VOBA-1610 file (N, C-alpha, C; in pm, whole numbers, padded with zeros to 5 digits, always signed):
BEGIN
Met-01177-01308-01430Met-01075-01222-01352Met-01012-01100-01440Ile-00992-00996-01370Ile-00945-00878-01449Ile-00836-00816-01350Lys-00719-00792-01442Lys-00609-00715-01358Lys-00601-00577-01394Tyr-00589-00508-01273Tyr-00577-00365-01282Tyr-00449-00299-01236Thr-00376-00207-01312Thr-00275-00138-01251Thr-00335-00024-01202Leu-00291-00020-01067Leu-00350+00094-00979Leu-00231+00170-00936Ala-00275+00315-00863Ala-00177+00409-00814Ala-00263+00465-00713Cys-00162+00499-00600Cys-00213+00570-00480Cys-00214+00712-00496Asp-00258+00806-00401Asp-00236+00932-00428Asp-00089+00993-00397Ser-00016+00879-00362Ser+00152+00910-00351Ser+00218+00863-00454Ala+00159+00823-00563Ala+00192+00776-00695Ala+00285+00648-00682His+00241+00562-00577His+00290+00426-00575His+00215+00339-00674Glu+00267+00265-00760Glu+00193+00176-00836Glu+00199+00025-00823Phe+00088-00039-00821Phe+00088-00176-00809Phe-00024-00226-00882Glu-00045-00365-00880Glu-00130-00462-00978Glu-00217-00534-00867Ser-00329-00553-00903Ser-00432-00642-00826Ser-00541-00697-00923Trp-00573-00827-00875Trp-00673-00900-00947Trp-00801-00888-00890Phe-00918-00884-00970Phe-01046-00877-00930Phe-01135-00973-01007Pro-01238-01024-00946Pro-01339-01095-01015Pro-01410-01029-01139Ser-01416-00887-01116Ser-01484-00805-01217Ser-01473-00654-01201Ser-01497-00589-01306Ser-01492-00438-01279Ser-01589-00389-01160Asp-01709-00442-01144Asp-01808-00409-01036Asp-01730-00450-00915Ser-01660-00553-00895Ser-01626-00603-00760Ser-01496-00502-00745Phe-01435-00459-00811Phe-01324-00351-00796Phe-01395-00237-00760Asp-01492-00180-00820Asp-01570-00068-00773Asp-01604-00071-00629Glu-01680-00194-00603Glu-01743-00205-00457Glu-01618-00209-00355Gln-01518-00282-00383Gln-01408-00303-00278Gln-01332-00173-00249Leu-01331-00079-00368Leu-01282+00059-00346Leu-01360+00142-00268Lys-01505+00138-00307Lys-01581+00206-00228Lys-01592+00192-00078Arg-01566+00062-00035Arg-01569-00001+00092Arg-01429+00021+00170Gly-01324+00071+00093Gly-01199+00103+00145Gly-01117-00025+00170Phe-01136-00123+00072Phe-01075-00260+00106Phe-00950-00247+00003Val-00949-00161-00090Val-00827-00167-00173Val-00725-00030-00126Thr-00614-00094-00076Thr-00510+00004-00006Thr-00367-00024-00088Cys-00303+00088-00074Cys-00173+00094-00130Cys-00080-00007-00056Pro-00004-00098-00109Pro+00085-00193-00030Pro+00207-00118+00021Ala+00232-00009-00039Ala+00357+00082+00016Ala+00330+00140+00114Cys+00209+00227+00129Cys+00190+00336+00234Cys+00059+00328+00285Gly-00024+00239+00241Gly-00149+00216+00315Gly-00266+00309+00267Ser-00255+00413+00189Ser-00343+00490+00135Ser-00457+00406+00063Ala-00583+00461+00107Ala-00702+00427+00027Ala-00753+00496-00083Lys-00671+00604-00112Lys-00696+00683-00217Lys-00627+00631-00351Ile-00702+00548-00416Ile-00660+00461-00520Ile-00718+00495-00658Gly-00673+00475-00758Gly-00714+00500-00899Gly-00649+00402-00993Lys-00721+00379-01098Lys-00665+00298-01198Lys-00588+00386-01288Thr-00473+00326-01337Thr-00377+00390-01443Thr-00398+00331-01580Ile-00342+00404-01658Ile-00376+00349-01798Ile-00283+00221-01838Met-00367+00129-01894Met-00330+00002-01911Met-00337-00040-02058Ala-00247-00119-02111Ala-00268-00177-02245Ala-00311-00315-02224Pro-00425-00320-02285Pro-00504-00477-02278Pro-00420-00549-02361Gln-00436-00695-02316Gln-00372-00791-02404Gln-00484-00848-02496Val-00456-00825-02618Val-00558-00879-02702Val-00495-00976-02813Ala-00584-01095-02803Ala-00555-01209-02887Ala-00542-01189-03044Arg-00427-01231-03119Arg-00428-01201-03244Arg-00459-01346-03315Lys-00541-01331-03423Lys-00574-01445-03500Lys-00441-01532-03550Asp-00338-01452-03594Asp-00231-01496-03678Asp-00150-01585-03568Arg-00155-01572-03437Arg-00071-01627-03343Arg-00141-01731-03267Ala-00065-01819-03211Ala-00133-01921-03113Ala-00161-01855-02993Ala-00241-01895-02923Ala-00281-01845-02793Ala-00169-01872-02699Pro-00126-01787-02607Pro-00022-01820-02502Pro-00062-01932-02434Pro+00033-02001-02356Pro-00018-02122-02258Pro-00068-02037-02150Ala-00165-02126-02093Ala-00222-02072-01964Ala-00131-02078-01859Pro-00128-01961-01769Pro-00045-01964-01648Pro-00050-02075-01545Thr+00070-02100-01524Thr+00095-02222-01432Thr+00040-02171-01275Pro-00063-02254-01228Pro-00112-02209-01089Pro-00002-02210-00992Val+00011-02105-00890Val+00112-02116-00817Val+00040-02133-00671Ala+00095-02228-00611Ala+00034-02266-00473Ala+00063-02164-00381Glu-00043-02098-00318Glu-00052-02005-00219Glu+00005-02060-00074Glu+00100-01973-00016Glu+00121-02016+00140Glu-00001-02001+00200Pro-00025-02091+00306Pro-00127-02079+00409Pro-00119-01945+00472Arg-00238-01888+00498Arg-00234-01742+00547Arg-00266-01777+00723Lys-00224-01701+00799Lys-00268-01697+00953Lys-00392-01623+00950Val-00491-01677+01009Val-00632-01620+01031Val-00655-01634+01176Ala-00767-01532+01210Ala-00813-01533+01349Ala-00947-01495+01344Met-01009-01519+01448Met-01150-01460+01502Met-01127-01381+01614Val-01174-01254+01605Val-01135-01156+01704Val-01260-01110+01781Ser-01217-01082+01914Ser-01337-01056+01996Ser-01374-00894+01974Pro-01487-00864+02030Pro-01528-00709+02001Pro-01435-00614+02048Glu-01363-00646+02191Glu-01234-00568+02217Glu-01132-00556+02117Glu-01094-00666+02067Glu-00996-00662+01956Glu-01031-00592+01843Gln-01159-00606+01795Gln-01241-00522+01685Gln-01206-00373+01708Glu-01248-00345+01842Glu-01231-00202+01878Glu-01095-00141+01865Leu-00992-00248+01905Leu-00839-00192+01909Leu-00802-00192+01773Arg-00868-00283+01658Arg-00828-00243+01535Arg-00877-00127+01465Ser-00995-00099+01510Ser-01062+00042+01452Ser-00974+00137+01520Lys-00927+00156+01635Lys-00833+00270+01672Lys-00703+00269+01628Leu-00638+00138+01584Leu-00515+00151+01507Leu-00544+00208+01367Lys-00670+00181+01302Lys-00690+00238+01175Lys-00722+00385+01192Glu-00779+00436+01304Glu-00801+00590+01324Glu-00676+00639+01343Leu-00561+00590+01402Leu-00435+00654+01428Leu-00387+00655+01292Arg-00363+00561+01212Arg-00291+00549+01087Arg-00362+00662+01000Asp-00504+00690+00979Asp-00563+00757+00918Asp-00534+00910+00958His-00527+00912+01081His-00479+01056+01139His-00359+01092+01087Leu-00245+00999+01118Leu-00107+01031+01066Leu-00103+01070+00932Ile-00166+00980+00842Ile-00170+01025+00716Ile-00229+01167+00666Ala-00340+01159+00732Ala-00411+01307+00680Ala-00336+01408+00742Asn-00247+01410+00837Asn-00203+01514+00894Asn-00043+01527+00881Ser+00008+01476+00771Ser+00154+01458+00737Ser+00169+01482+00588Asp+00289+01498+00538Asp+00297+01528+00411Asp+00362+01396+00345Ala+00288+01354+00228Ala+00339+01237+00147Ala+00468+01257+00095Val+00577+01182+00100Val+00711+01212+00028Val+00733+01083-00038Gly+00641+00987-00054Gly+00667+00875-00123Gly+00794+00807-00087Asp+00869+00758-00200Asp+00982+00681-00173Asp+01118+00770-00139Lys+01083+00897-00097Lys+01190+01001-00055Lys+01197+01005+00087Phe+01135+00910+00146Phe+01127+00944+00282Phe+01238+00936+00384Ala+01336+00840+00342Ala+01473+00841+00405Ala+01534+00974+00393Glu+01551+01025+00254Glu+01606+01149+00222Glu+01543+01288+00314Glu+01386+01270+00291Glu+01349+01384+00377Glu+01359+01376+00519Ala+01350+01251+00583Ala+01365+01242+00731Ala+01507+01292+00764Arg+01610+01262+00689Arg+01754+01298+00730Arg+01740+01464+00726Lys+01686+01508+00603Lys+01689+01659+00602Lys+01622+01743+00719Ile+01524+01677+00792Ile+01429+01727+00884Ile+01539+01710+01004His+01575+01565+01026His+01662+01556+01142His+01782+01644+01169Tyr+01855+01672+01041Tyr+01985+01748+01051Tyr+01966+01890+01039Gly+01837+01950+01027Gly+01785+02077+01024Gly+01813+02149+00887Glu+01823+02075+00806Glu+01830+02139+00660Glu+01695+02176+00612Thr+01591+02141+00666Thr+01459+02174+00629Thr+01377+02200+00735Glu+01249+02273+00730Glu+01180+02270+00863Glu+01110+02152+00911His+01116+02131+01042His+01048+02017+01084His+00897+02020+01072Arg+00859+01905+00999Arg+00723+01882+00970Arg+00689+01705+00972Ser+00578+01672+00977Ser+00535+01526+00985Ser+00528+01491+00843Ile+00598+01368+00815Ile+00591+01321+00685Ile+00570+01160+00685His+00505+01108+00558His+00503+00970+00568His+00534+00924+00415Gly+00574+00802+00394Gly+00639+00763+00276Gly+00655+00607+00283Ser+00759+00587+00199Ser+00815+00442+00214Ser+00971+00445+00229Ala+01034+00323+00279Ala+01170+00315+00301Ala+01198+00171+00276Thr+01307+00139+00222Thr+01336+00026+00208Thr+01394-00056+00353Pro+01413-00155+00399Pro+01466-00211+00501Pro+01601-00163+00543Asp+01691-00147+00435Asp+01814-00109+00455Asp+01797+00043+00485Glu+01720+00119+00425Glu+01711+00267+00435Glu+01671+00290+00589Ala+01553+00189+00625Ala+01524+00209+00770Ala+01616+00185+00882Arg+01710+00074+00839Arg+01819+00050+00927Arg+01914+00152+00944Glu+01946+00210+00841Glu+02036+00324+00838Glu+01984+00465+00912Leu+01854+00474+00896Leu+01794+00575+00975Leu+01808+00567+01116Ala+01771+00443+01162Ala+01795+00393+01306Ala+01919+00414+01357Glu+02013+00358+01292Glu+02161+00362+01320Glu+02197+00506+01331Glu+02143+00624+01249Glu+02187+00764+01269Glu+02101+00819+01391Gly+02026+00735+01450Gly+01947+00788+01555Gly+01822+00888+01527Ile+01781+00858+01390Ile+01656+00934+01343Ile+01534+00842+01373Glu+01453+00909+01462Glu+01322+00826+01497Glu+01214+00855+01406Phe+01169+00736+01387Phe+01050+00705+01282Phe+00973+00609+01343His+00854+00570+01287His+00778+00458+01324His+00711+00396+01212Ala+00678+00271+01195Ala+00615+00206+01101Ala+00454+00224+01114Leu+00418+00279+00991Leu+00248+00300+01011Leu+00181+00162+01031Pro+00073+00148+01115Pro+00027+00007+01137Pro-00060-00027+01019Met-00006-00138+00972Met-00121-00218+00862Met-00174-00316+00931Leu-00313-00321+00895Leu-00396-00434+00953Leu-00419-00539+00855Pro-00433-00663+00931Pro-00456-00781+00850Pro-00561-00787+00748Gly-00549-00803+00606Gly-00657-00803+00535Gly-00650-00676+00452Glu-00564-00564+00477Glu-00567-00457+00409Glu-00468-00427+00280Arg-00397-00551+00293Arg-00298-00537+00171Arg-00366-00622+00062Asn-00343-00571-00068Asn-00395-00662-00197Asn-00297-00766-00231
//
């Protein structure tokens, strides 16, 4: 297994494990590696410091395995597969036709809502508290659809 530190085109950094470098390349090429913050499939590796064993030190203990929670799974009909495809098309269209503002989404949404800057479509990330505050202020926004299996 190999752990990569990755970043999307909106500069969100995250880590993910892959069986091999070739596996990462194949998953990236097929669009299976997406940013957990914004859903972007434009992903690249960041500079990482490898962990190198030193002979003058004892090897660190093996990590304790963490039991994973069972995941909900489903088999979907052709109609549901088509709906999934349409949701992906919608998300891809929204991302392609809006400005990426990263974690400044709430700040930019307020500027647009209150007329401090010209109206434009934006996408980015907001914490649950920021989203609640935007909704309480009457600022309309929508979560981008995330489809099962697209998060790392």
